[in-house]
Structures are given as structure tokens and as C-alpha cells.
N, C-alpha and C positions, 0 to 999 in steps of 0.2 A: 808411246806416250803422245797425247795430243799436243798440238802446238800451243794451245792456251795453257795447259798444264805445265809444259816446259817453260813458257815465258814466266808464269807465276812463280815457279821454283827459282828461276834466275833472279827475278826481282826481289823475292824474299831473301835469297842467299846473299846477294850483293847490295841490297838496299838502294837500288837505282834501276831506272828503266833506260838509262843512257847507254846505247850500244858501245860507244867508245870506252866508257868506264868498265863495262862488263868484259870487253875484249882485253883491256889492260889487266883486269883481275884474273883472267884466264891465261895470261901471258901469250895472247895472240899478237902477232905483228900486224899493225895497220900502217900501210903506206899510202900517202897521198901523192899521186904521180900524174903526169900528163898522159891521158889516154885518148885515143882517137876512136870515136864511134861507140864507146861503151862507157857506162857510168861506174862500173866496178866489176871485180870478180874475186873469187876465192881460190886459193891454192894450198894444198897440203904438200910440203916439200921438205925432205930431210928432217922429219919429226917436228916440223914447225907448221903452225897454222898462220897463213898469210892472207890478209885482206887488202886488196888494192882498190883504191877509191880515186876517181877522177878529181884532181885538185881544182878544176875549173868549174865545178858545180857550186851552187849556192849552199850555204851551211846546212840549212834544213834538209836539203836533198841529200847531202853527204851523210847526215844522220840516218835517213831512211835507207840509203845504199849500204851503210855499215850494218844496220839491223838486218837487212835482206841477206847480205853475205855471211853474217854471223849465223843466220838461220841455215844457210847451206853448210857452214862449218859444223854445226851441231847435228844437223839431220842427214846430210849427204856427204859426209867426209870421204867415203870410199868411192864416190861417183865422180868420174872425170867428165863433167858436163861439156866442157869445151871439146873434148875428144868425141863425145857422143854426137854433138852438134855438127861437127865438121867431117867425121869419118863414118858415121853410121846412118841408118834411116830411122833410128829410134827417136820418138818424140820426147824432148826434155821439158816440155811445157808444164808437166806435172810438178817437176822440181821447182820451176820458177814460181808457180802458184803457191806451193807450200812455203817457199821462202818469203813470198809477199805476205801471206797470211801470218806467218811468224813475225815479220817486221811490223805489220800494222798493229798486231796485238802488243808488241813491245813498245812501240812508239806511243800508242793510245791505250794504256792498260786498264783504264777505268772510264767512267762516263763523264768526267769533268769537262771534257771538250764540248759535250752536247749542249750544256748550259751556255757556254761561251759563244757558240755559233748558232744558237736557237733561232735567230732572226735572219739567218743566211740560207740560201739554197744549198743543196748538196754541191753543186758546181762551185759556188763561191767558197764554201768551207774547204773543199778539196784543194782549191788553188791556195788558200791561206795556209793550209797544212802541208802543202806540197806532196800530196798523195793523189792517186787516181780516184775518180768518182766511184768506180766499181769497188775499190778497196774500202773506201769510206763507208759506202752503203753496206758492204759486208760487215764492217765492224759495228755499225749502228744496229743492224739487225741481230748480230750476235749478242750485243749488250741487251737489247730489248728482250731476247729470248731467255736471258738469265734472270730477268726481274719477275 
């Protein structure tokens, strides 16, 4: 299932694009804790889906991190990326890219933001939305492709 289709199904089912509300509806545990050097991570432990978010992040960044980790939970549940990163030579960047695309589609599910930021550069809009320029450009191009 494509990331866009998965996001649309979640939004339609739970009537929100707020990742915290979706996690709550799915009975996922979201913990805001002090983390050093990471914004967040996902763990499947003892039949529980747990998302850890660095409590020192701005609220908008926490929302993106939650969406990113939710993407991992839904698409990569059986992948221990921390193990792969630290114990093998496998590249985990594909999983990170997939989770980022999932997150940007969830955070910006339609084109309403385009009108709001029409007088801004990509760089300015990305800073306001607390997303990378690359992800914002990806999302804008994806939306344009559907019109």
C-alpha cells in the first residue's frame, strides 16, 4: 500500500491528521522523554507500540516526529532499525525516507498550506512548517501531480 493511500485511510477512519490523536486511537503509547542526540524513535515491545519523542523539541517538531515514528510503526513494525544501524552494514536510509514521506503526507494532507504560504520561498515555508525543504518540495510536487 502506498504511503499516500495509507495516510488517506487513516485520516478518513479517524477523522484527523493529528498523529497524536491517531496514536491514541490505535492504543499506541507515546512518551515524551529527555533524549540526547535523537528527536524520537519507535519500539515494538511486549505487544505494545511505543513512540518516544524528545520532550525538548518545539511542539510543531514533536508533531512531525510523532508522525514519522507512526510511519515506522505502521510500515516497519518488524524492522529493528536501531539494531540494523548499529550492528550491520545495511543502509536504513530507505526506512527513514519512507517514514518522512508518510509524515509529510499526514501533516500536510491537502493543498491548503500552499495558499497560506504562496508569498514565501520554499525555505521560508519549510521553516514555518518545521519540515525540511526537500520534504516540502516533495509534497508540493506530489500535490501538483494529482491536479
